[in-house]
MISE-772351 format. One record per residue (C-alpha): x, y, z; residue in three letters. Coordinates in Angstrom, 3 decimals, always signed. Layout:
<nodes>
{node {X,Y,Z},"ALA"} ...
</nodes>
This chain:
<nodes>
{node {+51.242,-14.881,+21.737},"MET"} {node {+47.671,-16.013,+22.353},"LYS"} {node {+46.501,-12.397,+22.553},"ILE"} {node {+48.227,-11.595,+19.253},"ILE"} {node {+46.729,-14.712,+17.668},"HIS"} {node {+43.178,-13.729,+18.749},"LYS"} {node {+43.735,-10.200,+17.510},"PHE"} {node {+44.797,-11.460,+14.080},"LEU"} {node {+41.762,-13.768,+13.865},"ILE"} {node {+39.423,-10.921,+14.827},"GLY"} {node {+41.027,-8.615,+12.305},"ALA"} {node {+40.664,-11.252,+9.590},"ALA"} {node {+36.916,-11.571,+10.220},"PHE"} {node {+36.308,-7.826,+10.477},"SER"} {node {+38.291,-6.998,+7.314},"LEU"} {node {+35.544,-8.061,+4.834},"PRO"} {node {+32.979,-5.999,+6.750},"LEU"} {node {+35.270,-2.985,+6.746},"THR"} {node {+35.951,-3.342,+3.046},"LEU"} {node {+32.218,-3.661,+2.320},"TYR"} {node {+31.481,-0.562,+4.385},"ALA"} {node {+34.073,+1.301,+2.318},"GLN"} {node {+32.676,+0.166,-1.023},"GLN"} {node {+30.432,+2.341,-3.129},"ALA"} {node {+26.856,+0.967,-3.348},"PRO"} {node {+25.782,-0.503,-6.656},"THR"} {node {+22.575,+0.547,-8.380},"LEU"} {node {+21.032,-2.782,-7.373},"GLN"} {node {+21.817,-2.109,-3.712},"GLU"} {node {+20.414,+1.412,-3.963},"LEU"} {node {+17.187,+0.121,-5.495},"ILE"} {node {+16.831,-2.644,-2.903},"SER"} {node {+17.380,-0.207,-0.027},"SER"} {node {+15.006,+2.361,-1.550},"ALA"} {node {+12.252,-0.255,-1.875},"LEU"} {node {+12.636,-1.208,+1.780},"GLN"} {node {+12.764,+2.447,+2.822},"ASN"} {node {+9.770,+3.645,+0.772},"ASN"} {node {+6.820,+4.529,+2.989},"GLU"} {node {+4.263,+4.536,+0.170},"THR"} {node {+5.080,+0.897,-0.585},"LEU"} {node {+5.004,+0.031,+3.125},"ASN"} {node {+1.573,+1.646,+3.433},"GLN"} {node {+0.280,-0.400,+0.489},"GLN"} {node {+1.549,-3.573,+2.161},"VAL"} {node {-0.281,-2.635,+5.364},"LEU"} {node {-3.488,-1.801,+3.483},"GLU"} {node {-3.379,-5.181,+1.748},"SER"} {node {-3.548,-6.783,+5.185},"LYS"} {node {-7.085,-5.392,+5.551},"PHE"} {node {-8.100,-7.375,+2.467},"THR"} {node {-6.529,-10.509,+3.926},"LYS"} {node {-8.420,-9.919,+7.176},"LEU"} {node {-11.664,-9.637,+5.189},"ASP"} {node {-10.823,-12.968,+3.572},"ASP"} {node {-10.259,-14.557,+6.978},"GLU"} {node {-13.603,-13.170,+8.174},"LYS"} {node {-15.337,-14.837,+5.238},"LEU"} {node {-13.612,-18.129,+6.056},"ASN"} {node {-14.784,-17.821,+9.667},"ASP"} {node {-18.460,-17.491,+8.674},"VAL"} {node {-18.868,-21.281,+8.859},"PHE"} {node {-17.142,-21.626,+12.236},"LEU"} {node {-19.414,-22.380,+15.222},"PRO"} {node {-20.376,-19.446,+17.436},"LYS"} {node {-20.846,-20.108,+21.155},"VAL"} {node {-22.541,-17.710,+23.574},"GLU"} {node {-22.975,-18.071,+27.327},"ILE"} {node {-25.375,-15.719,+29.097},"THR"} {node {-26.630,-15.505,+32.668},"GLY"} {node {-28.517,-13.209,+35.042},"LYS"} {node {-29.876,-13.081,+38.551},"THR"} {node {-32.022,-10.643,+40.496},"GLY"} {node {-35.117,-10.032,+42.555},"TYR"} {node {-38.354,-11.143,+40.912},"MET"} {node {-41.875,-10.037,+41.757},"TYR"} {node {-45.087,-10.711,+39.867},"THR"} {node {-48.773,-10.307,+40.634},"SER"} {node {-51.827,-11.823,+38.963},"ALA"} {node {-55.467,-10.878,+39.519},"HIS"} {node {-58.025,-13.672,+39.443},"ILE"} {node {-61.732,-12.799,+38.983},"ASN"} {node {-63.882,-15.837,+39.821},"SER"} {node {-66.982,-16.581,+37.724},"PRO"} {node {-70.391,-17.469,+39.122},"GLU"} {node {-70.166,-20.921,+40.691},"ILE"} {node {-73.235,-23.132,+41.144},"LYS"} {node {-72.909,-25.999,+43.557},"VAL"} {node {-75.578,-28.617,+42.805},"PRO"} {node {-77.863,-29.892,+45.580},"ALA"} {node {-77.248,-33.272,+47.160},"VAL"} {node {-80.631,-34.186,+48.788},"PRO"} {node {-81.254,-34.452,+51.569},"PRO"} {node {-77.718,-33.560,+52.799},"VAL"} {node {-76.956,-30.362,+50.860},"PHE"} {node {-79.604,-28.112,+49.354},"PRO"} {node {-77.177,-26.554,+46.853},"GLY"} {node {-75.682,-23.085,+46.671},"ALA"} {node {-74.662,-20.354,+44.306},"VAL"} {node {-71.378,-18.386,+44.667},"VAL"} {node {-71.847,-15.011,+42.923},"PRO"} {node {-69.375,-13.839,+40.279},"GLU"} {node {-66.382,-12.104,+41.811},"GLY"} {node {-67.007,-13.544,+45.267},"GLN"} {node {-63.669,-15.343,+45.234},"MET"} {node {-61.663,-12.747,+43.304},"SER"} {node {-58.103,-12.408,+44.567},"ASN"} {node {-54.574,-11.180,+43.813},"ASN"} {node {-51.834,-13.794,+43.795},"ILE"} {node {-48.312,-12.372,+44.472},"ASN"} {node {-45.127,-14.324,+43.813},"ILE"} {node {-41.667,-12.998,+44.792},"SER"} {node {-38.162,-14.384,+45.148},"GLY"} {node {-34.605,-14.390,+43.792},"ILE"} {node {-34.463,-15.630,+40.208},"SER"} {node {-31.371,-16.945,+38.374},"ALA"} {node {-31.004,-18.121,+34.795},"SER"} {node {-28.132,-19.236,+32.542},"ALA"} {node {-27.950,-20.290,+28.918},"LYS"} {node {-25.271,-21.717,+26.654},"ALA"} {node {-26.069,-21.465,+22.951},"GLU"} {node {-24.088,-22.662,+19.929},"ALA"} {node {-24.907,-21.948,+16.283},"SER"} {node {-23.207,-22.658,+12.977},"MET"} {node {-23.998,-21.562,+9.432},"VAL"} {node {-24.376,-24.638,+7.254},"ILE"} {node {-25.283,-22.956,+3.983},"TYR"} {node {-25.039,-19.238,+3.212},"SER"} {node {-26.970,-19.422,-0.016},"GLY"} {node {-23.708,-19.413,-2.013},"GLY"} {node {-23.044,-15.736,-1.233},"LYS"} {node {-19.872,-16.316,+0.795},"VAL"} {node {-18.257,-18.280,-2.034},"LYS"} {node {-18.621,-15.396,-4.491},"TYR"} {node {-17.572,-12.797,-1.922},"LEU"} {node {-14.358,-14.756,-1.340},"LYS"} {node {-13.666,-14.742,-5.086},"GLU"} {node {-14.316,-10.980,-5.208},"ALA"} {node {-11.946,-10.483,-2.287},"ASN"} {node {-9.275,-12.561,-4.011},"ARG"} {node {-9.494,-10.357,-7.123},"GLU"} {node {-9.251,-7.265,-4.936},"LYS"} {node {-6.085,-8.629,-3.334},"ASN"} {node {-4.568,-9.290,-6.779},"LEU"} {node {-5.408,-5.723,-7.800},"SER"} {node {-3.590,-4.353,-4.747},"GLU"} {node {-0.531,-6.516,-5.441},"GLU"} {node {-0.382,-5.289,-9.041},"VAL"} {node {-0.507,-1.656,-7.916},"MET"} {node {+2.422,-2.368,-5.600},"MET"} {node {+4.436,-3.214,-8.722},"GLN"} {node {+3.633,+0.232,-10.115},"LYS"} {node {+4.923,+1.809,-6.908},"THR"} {node {+8.077,-0.288,-7.162},"LYS"} {node {+8.624,+0.934,-10.726},"ASP"} {node {+8.221,+4.527,-9.556},"ASP"} {node {+10.818,+3.950,-6.830},"VAL"} {node {+13.233,+2.347,-9.311},"ILE"} {node {+12.733,+5.283,-11.686},"THR"} {node {+13.373,+7.848,-8.960},"GLU"} {node {+16.498,+6.193,-7.575},"ILE"} {node {+17.994,+5.393,-10.996},"SER"} {node {+17.448,+8.992,-12.116},"LYS"} {node {+19.211,+10.331,-9.010},"ALA"} {node {+21.984,+7.769,-9.538},"TYR"} {node {+22.445,+8.907,-13.162},"ASP"} {node {+22.290,+12.572,-12.128},"GLN"} {node {+25.097,+11.967,-9.653},"LEU"} {node {+27.093,+10.259,-12.395},"SER"} {node {+26.375,+13.189,-14.716},"LEU"} {node {+27.744,+15.574,-12.093},"VAL"} {node {+30.895,+13.457,-11.777},"TYR"} {node {+31.304,+13.425,-15.550},"GLU"} {node {+30.964,+17.211,-15.495},"SER"} {node {+33.750,+17.308,-12.915},"LYS"} {node {+35.992,+15.300,-15.215},"LYS"} {node {+35.295,+17.716,-18.063},"VAL"} {node {+36.092,+20.693,-15.837},"LEU"} {node {+39.301,+19.067,-14.574},"ASP"} {node {+40.488,+18.421,-18.122},"GLN"} {node {+39.646,+21.987,-19.098},"SER"} {node {+41.500,+23.302,-16.059},"LYS"} {node {+44.633,+21.336,-17.009},"LYS"} {node {+44.533,+22.689,-20.551},"ARG"} {node {+44.087,+26.252,-19.309},"LEU"} {node {+47.045,+25.890,-16.955},"GLU"} {node {+49.214,+24.740,-19.860},"ILE"} {node {+47.955,+27.533,-22.074},"ASN"} {node {+48.462,+30.084,-19.281},"LYS"} {node {+52.144,+29.197,-19.180},"LYS"} {node {+52.284,+29.839,-22.909},"THR"} {node {+50.422,+33.125,-22.378},"ALA"} {node {+52.877,+34.133,-19.623},"ASP"} {node {+55.799,+33.682,-22.001},"LYS"} {node {+53.963,+35.486,-24.809},"ALA"} {node {+53.213,+38.386,-22.480},"LEU"} {node {+56.884,+38.555,-21.517},"GLY"} {node {+57.910,+38.689,-25.181},"TYR"} {node {+55.239,+41.274,-25.914},"GLY"} {node {+53.382,+38.946,-28.261},"LEU"} {node {+50.038,+39.454,-26.456},"ILE"} {node {+48.558,+42.319,-24.535},"THR"} {node {+47.816,+42.267,-20.784},"PRO"} {node {+44.135,+42.323,-21.721},"TYR"} {node {+44.508,+39.050,-23.621},"ASP"} {node {+46.389,+37.620,-20.667},"HIS"} {node {+43.596,+38.609,-18.290},"LYS"} {node {+41.086,+36.693,-20.423},"LYS"} {node {+42.779,+33.424,-19.573},"ILE"} {node {+42.738,+34.352,-15.898},"GLU"} {node {+39.028,+35.119,-16.238},"LEU"} {node {+38.473,+31.726,-17.844},"ALA"} {node {+40.229,+30.064,-14.889},"GLN"} {node {+38.085,+32.032,-12.424},"ALA"} {node {+34.968,+30.943,-14.334},"THR"} {node {+36.082,+27.326,-14.015},"LEU"} {node {+36.567,+27.767,-10.255},"ASP"} {node {+32.994,+29.073,-9.916},"SER"} {node {+31.726,+26.073,-11.882},"LYS"} {node {+33.630,+23.825,-9.453},"MET"} {node {+31.762,+25.426,-6.549},"VAL"} {node {+28.469,+24.876,-8.387},"GLU"} {node {+29.462,+21.257,-8.983},"TYR"} {node {+30.107,+20.681,-5.268},"GLU"} {node {+26.669,+22.065,-4.401},"GLY"} {node {+24.881,+19.815,-6.909},"LYS"} {node {+26.862,+16.791,-5.773},"LYS"} {node {+26.032,+17.379,-2.095},"ASP"} {node {+22.336,+17.805,-2.895},"LEU"} {node {+22.209,+14.563,-4.882},"LEU"} {node {+24.056,+12.648,-2.158},"ILE"} {node {+21.511,+13.931,+0.358},"THR"} {node {+18.614,+12.893,-1.899},"GLN"} {node {+19.960,+9.352,-2.372},"ILE"} {node {+20.705,+9.082,+1.345},"HIS"} {node {+17.108,+10.010,+2.232},"LEU"} {node {+15.699,+7.611,-0.355},"LEU"} {node {+17.844,+4.628,+0.643},"THR"} {node {+19.123,+5.227,+4.167},"GLY"} {node {+22.665,+4.345,+3.017},"ILE"} {node {+25.552,+6.301,+4.541},"GLU"} {node {+26.520,+9.495,+2.738},"ARG"} {node {+30.205,+8.480,+2.789},"GLU"} {node {+29.506,+5.374,+0.725},"ARG"} {node {+27.236,+7.255,-1.698},"ILE"} {node {+29.975,+9.818,-2.270},"ALA"} {node {+32.212,+6.991,-3.506},"MET"} {node {+29.946,+6.167,-6.471},"ILE"} {node {+31.754,+6.226,-9.816},"GLU"} {node {+29.556,+5.319,-12.726},"HIS"} {node {+30.201,+5.942,-16.395},"ASP"} {node {+27.042,+6.989,-18.162},"LEU"} {node {+26.297,+4.591,-21.002},"GLN"} {node {+23.237,+4.556,-23.290},"PRO"} {node {+20.582,+1.907,-22.652},"ILE"} {node {+19.686,-0.193,-25.675},"ASN"} {node {+16.037,-1.194,-25.554},"TYR"} {node {+13.485,-2.219,-28.128},"GLU"} {node {+9.752,-2.741,-27.690},"VAL"} {node {+8.999,-6.155,-29.182},"LEU"} {node {+5.664,-7.819,-28.435},"ASN"} {node {+4.936,-5.858,-25.268},"GLU"} {node {+1.768,-3.774,-25.114},"THR"} {node {+0.121,-1.465,-22.609},"VAL"} {node {-2.052,-4.420,-21.578},"GLU"} {node {+0.867,-5.381,-19.323},"ASN"} {node {+0.663,-2.101,-17.411},"ARG"} {node {-0.184,-2.401,-13.718},"ALA"} {node {-3.040,+0.089,-14.049},"GLU"} {node {-4.768,-2.031,-16.711},"ILE"} {node {-4.278,-5.278,-14.801},"LYS"} {node {-5.507,-3.696,-11.569},"ALA"} {node {-8.654,-2.423,-13.297},"LEU"} {node {-9.229,-5.855,-14.849},"GLN"} {node {-9.016,-7.497,-11.424},"HIS"} {node {-11.444,-4.852,-10.184},"GLY"} {node {-13.874,-5.734,-12.999},"ILE"} {node {-13.541,-9.427,-12.124},"ASN"} {node {-14.248,-8.583,-8.480},"ALA"} {node {-17.474,-6.754,-9.407},"THR"} {node {-18.570,-9.772,-11.485},"ASP"} {node {-18.330,-11.935,-8.366},"PHE"} {node {-19.986,-9.213,-6.302},"LYS"} {node {-22.951,-9.219,-8.707},"ILE"} {node {-23.237,-13.008,-8.400},"LYS"} {node {-23.094,-12.714,-4.612},"ALA"} {node {-25.835,-10.079,-4.513},"GLU"} {node {-28.009,-12.190,-6.843},"GLU"} {node {-28.132,-14.880,-4.140},"ARG"} {node {-30.182,-12.713,-1.779},"TRP"} {node {-33.316,-14.871,-2.217},"TRP"} {node {-31.624,-18.250,-1.617},"VAL"} {node {-32.520,-19.705,+1.822},"PRO"} {node {-29.799,-19.713,+4.472},"LYS"} {node {-29.487,-22.771,+6.743},"VAL"} {node {-28.130,-22.758,+10.281},"GLN"} {node {-27.705,-25.423,+12.969},"ALA"} {node {-28.403,-24.361,+16.555},"GLN"} {node {-28.336,-25.936,+20.013},"THR"} {node {-28.792,-24.538,+23.518},"SER"} {node {-28.712,-25.630,+27.158},"LEU"} {node {-30.628,-23.527,+29.716},"SER"} {node {-31.152,-23.368,+33.470},"TYR"} {node {-33.759,-21.472,+35.545},"PHE"} {node {-34.008,-21.271,+39.330},"GLY"} {node {-36.183,-19.411,+41.904},"LEU"} {node {-34.984,-19.061,+45.516},"TYR"} {node {-36.463,-17.619,+48.758},"ASN"} {node {-39.935,-17.938,+47.259},"ASN"} {node {-42.944,-16.285,+48.784},"HIS"} {node {-46.465,-16.819,+47.434},"ILE"} {node {-49.309,-14.781,+48.932},"THR"} {node {-52.846,-13.619,+48.185},"THR"} {node {-54.347,-10.244,+48.954},"SER"} {node {-57.656,-11.658,+50.275},"ASP"} {node {-58.829,-14.786,+52.066},"GLU"} {node {-58.891,-17.874,+49.931},"ILE"} {node {-62.490,-18.865,+50.689},"PHE"} {node {-65.105,-16.457,+51.925},"PRO"} {node {-65.703,-16.709,+55.647},"GLY"} {node {-62.486,-18.625,+56.427},"THR"} {node {-60.462,-15.491,+57.199},"GLY"} {node {-57.249,-17.130,+55.939},"LYS"} {node {-54.996,-15.786,+53.191},"LYS"} {node {-52.488,-17.806,+51.210},"LEU"} {node {-48.957,-17.452,+52.673},"ASP"} {node {-46.493,-20.073,+51.375},"LEU"} {node {-42.681,-20.366,+51.405},"HIS"} {node {-42.000,-23.267,+49.050},"PRO"} {node {-38.486,-24.590,+48.508},"GLY"} {node {-36.211,-23.610,+45.647},"ALA"} {node {-37.583,-24.238,+42.180},"ILE"} {node {-34.986,-25.472,+39.648},"ASN"} {node {-35.596,-26.197,+36.000},"VAL"} {node {-32.498,-27.920,+34.452},"PHE"} {node {-31.636,-28.968,+31.894},"PRO"} {node {-33.673,-27.318,+29.179},"MET"} {node {-31.944,-28.626,+26.040},"PHE"} {node {-32.825,-27.799,+22.448},"THR"} {node {-31.094,-28.731,+19.174},"ALA"} {node {-32.161,-28.400,+15.596},"GLY"} {node {-31.758,-26.816,+12.186},"ILE"} {node {-33.382,-23.591,+11.070},"GLY"} {node {-33.520,-21.667,+7.828},"PHE"} {node {-34.158,-18.116,+6.754},"LYS"} {node {-35.792,-17.413,+3.428},"TRP"} {node {-36.235,-13.798,+2.389},"GLU"} {node {-39.107,-14.026,-0.030},"VAL"} {node {-39.252,-10.249,-0.415},"PHE"} {node {-36.628,-7.898,+1.038},"ASP"} {node {-38.090,-4.568,+0.006},"GLY"} {node {-35.986,-4.506,-3.202},"ASN"} {node {-32.739,-4.220,-1.204},"GLU"} {node {-31.214,-7.136,-3.115},"GLY"} {node {-32.286,-5.662,-6.441},"LYS"} {node {-30.717,-2.288,-5.626},"HIS"} {node {-27.488,-3.959,-4.476},"ALA"} {node {-27.265,-5.827,-7.789},"ILE"} {node {-27.820,-2.632,-9.783},"GLU"} {node {-25.156,-0.807,-7.756},"LYS"} {node {-22.616,-3.588,-8.408},"ALA"} {node {-23.402,-3.467,-12.142},"LYS"} {node {-22.865,+0.302,-12.209},"ILE"} {node {-19.536,-0.149,-10.403},"ASP"} {node {-18.508,-2.602,-13.111},"LYS"} {node {-19.469,-0.192,-15.902},"GLU"} {node {-17.442,+2.573,-14.250},"ILE"} {node {-14.362,+0.345,-14.034},"LEU"} {node {-14.756,-0.758,-17.653},"GLU"} {node {-14.954,+2.882,-18.742},"SER"} {node {-11.838,+3.723,-16.714},"LYS"} {node {-9.995,+0.799,-18.287},"GLN"} {node {-10.848,+1.915,-21.835},"LYS"} {node {-9.766,+5.461,-21.044},"ASP"} {node {-6.531,+4.221,-19.447},"ALA"} {node {-5.696,+2.069,-22.510},"ILE"} {node {-6.085,+5.080,-24.813},"LYS"} {node {-3.901,+7.313,-22.644},"LYS"} {node {-1.253,+4.657,-22.082},"LEU"} {node {-1.035,+3.913,-25.802},"ASN"} {node {-0.457,+7.608,-26.404},"LEU"} {node {+2.137,+7.586,-23.630},"ASN"} {node {+3.868,+4.594,-25.259},"LEU"} {node {+4.030,+6.371,-28.633},"ALA"} {node {+5.358,+9.532,-26.987},"ASN"} {node {+8.041,+7.644,-25.053},"ASN"} {node {+9.080,+5.727,-28.169},"GLN"} {node {+9.468,+9.036,-30.029},"THR"} {node {+11.490,+10.558,-27.189},"ASN"} {node {+13.711,+7.471,-27.076},"TYR"} {node {+14.400,+7.693,-30.812},"ASN"} {node {+15.141,+11.435,-30.557},"ILE"} {node {+17.553,+11.007,-27.654},"THR"} {node {+19.442,+8.295,-29.545},"ASN"} {node {+19.813,+10.681,-32.459},"THR"} {node {+20.929,+13.448,-30.092},"GLN"} {node {+23.761,+11.280,-28.761},"ILE"} {node {+25.142,+10.802,-32.266},"LYS"} {node {+24.795,+14.521,-32.972},"LEU"} {node {+26.482,+15.576,-29.713},"LYS"} {node {+29.288,+13.078,-30.224},"GLU"} {node {+29.967,+14.559,-33.658},"LYS"} {node {+29.889,+18.080,-32.179},"ALA"} {node {+32.364,+17.020,-29.472},"ARG"} {node {+34.784,+15.617,-32.046},"GLN"} {node {+34.626,+18.817,-34.093},"ILE"} {node {+35.101,+20.966,-30.948},"ALA"} {node {+38.082,+18.846,-29.843},"ALA"} {node {+39.779,+19.178,-33.248},"LYS"} {node {+38.977,+22.902,-33.293},"GLY"} {node {+40.595,+23.451,-29.893},"LEU"} {node {+43.625,+21.410,-30.897},"GLU"} {node {+44.076,+23.631,-33.983},"GLN"} {node {+43.566,+26.898,-32.040},"VAL"} {node {+46.068,+25.810,-29.373},"GLU"} {node {+48.738,+25.275,-32.041},"LYS"} {node {+48.033,+28.631,-33.635},"GLU"} {node {+47.995,+30.326,-30.203},"PHE"} {node {+51.482,+28.982,-29.480},"ARG"} {node {+52.712,+30.417,-32.785},"TYR"} {node {+51.024,+33.741,-32.034},"GLY"} {node {+48.543,+33.617,-34.898},"THR"} {node {+45.480,+33.273,-32.615},"LYS"} {node {+44.398,+35.491,-29.734},"THR"} {node {+43.510,+34.331,-26.235},"SER"} {node {+39.870,+35.183,-27.013},"ALA"} {node {+39.852,+32.576,-29.769},"ALA"} {node {+41.510,+30.097,-27.402},"LEU"} {node {+38.936,+30.678,-24.654},"ILE"} {node {+36.121,+30.413,-27.165},"GLU"} {node {+37.426,+27.088,-28.471},"ALA"} {node {+37.926,+25.843,-24.916},"GLU"} {node {+34.374,+26.833,-23.991},"THR"} {node {+33.028,+25.143,-27.110},"ASP"} {node {+34.708,+21.891,-26.147},"LEU"} {node {+33.449,+22.131,-22.554},"GLN"} {node {+29.903,+22.679,-23.739},"ASN"} {node {+30.143,+19.910,-26.320},"ALA"} {node {+31.381,+17.378,-23.775},"GLU"} {node {+28.782,+18.412,-21.194},"LEU"} {node {+26.011,+18.298,-23.784},"GLU"} {node {+27.121,+14.809,-24.819},"LEU"} {node {+26.892,+13.576,-21.223},"GLN"} {node {+23.526,+15.285,-20.821},"THR"} {node {+22.301,+13.620,-24.029},"ALA"} {node {+23.330,+10.213,-22.648},"ILE"} {node {+21.525,+11.006,-19.386},"PHE"} {node {+18.379,+12.015,-21.286},"ASN"} {node {+18.597,+8.845,-23.357},"GLN"} {node {+18.715,+6.719,-20.201},"ARG"} {node {+15.699,+8.559,-18.784},"VAL"} {node {+13.710,+8.060,-21.997},"SER"} {node {+14.708,+4.362,-22.128},"ALA"} {node {+13.450,+3.833,-18.564},"ILE"} {node {+10.161,+5.569,-19.388},"GLU"} {node {+9.834,+3.394,-22.492},"LEU"} {node {+10.344,+0.266,-20.380},"MET"} {node {+7.695,+1.475,-17.956},"LYS"} {node {+5.281,+2.064,-20.842},"SER"} {node {+4.890,-1.690,-21.227},"THR"} {node {+5.579,-2.625,-17.581},"GLN"} {node {+8.931,-4.090,-18.521},"ASN"} {node {+11.269,-2.159,-16.243},"LEU"} {node {+14.053,-4.505,-15.181},"ASN"} {node {+16.739,-3.040,-12.871},"PRO"} {node {+19.311,-5.451,-14.320},"GLU"} {node {+19.002,-3.667,-17.683},"ASN"} {node {+19.983,-0.337,-16.182},"LEU"} 
</nodes>
């Protein structure tokens, strides 16, 4: 009993997961999965991390920097001493005086040993001349520009997945039309079989209905191919299982949308360019600070030592003594050597580098402003074009709906006359084909209307998946 009880509990928990796995994905789920699965968007996210790293580097400018260096090795140095003329005054009556000629006591002093030195140095920027502040603002605007462009990529992904979703629905609607047509042809074929038996129609007329059925079968094969291709496309875009995608059933309905106070100023391209212009403004201000003195605090602690020392001369120290200098003093240590203070750097003239940098930043700003003006013109034209297309597709739906109603009534009338033998099978097939085309054209018109509505929403950066 315990085993059965555990099995029932496990089945109860796994049932919701099984049911979810068997459910067709909604458009919202498809869009969410496509956004996570889109590599272009992922690349933009990664690239934005470079901008954040640049921002962190600017923040770290004022952090202390500590360096520790050291070295050791054999040291040898030699110095030549050329003695001047030396006059020793007389001390009567003890010493009559003497003169040591120039160069008489010239000698080479040689010093060798093992030297070692170490130094710890810390420095910190106190004032950057205000340049870092403006560079941080420029970097912030750049980051905002990148985030805005990500929204454009998201809109492109939503457009692509919603179009594929509607295309799959259009294919399913086509299947419904073909199924209905097939049922009507089967009914009419039975009537044709009886008419052929009574001699009311010729075998040729009978064959026309069979041809119409064969044509429908070929359209079914074409439908299966389109459906499989669309399922594959959605699967690659979203990563969702093909079995779940195949379960999608969505009735195509027109999207009602009206442009109210929205303008192309809301477009991601325009906002991104504006943030770029703002960034160049801060870049200009940063470059204009080239002449402002920079202040830095610095401190260091040093050590120097000399071991196994040997000090010698090449000649005797005093003429006539015959003795050269040959000393082995103990280790020489100099520690600590400590320094601390504040220094500044003031570039009074930098060879016009600062001036050229300012001019370059101003040109960059002018280029971005020109691009923004050009983009506004083109996007306004795009908005007008999309509004026109949206209005046309709405009109087309009404026209195709009227054509479908007329075709349906026409087929109904021809079917009655065919049963009474006053209409041929050719007229029946023609009426049937007219209705098929009218229904398919109506669904296509609805699909086109949805596409134009989405493009109209994108024209003012107002694409909301919930409205689809």
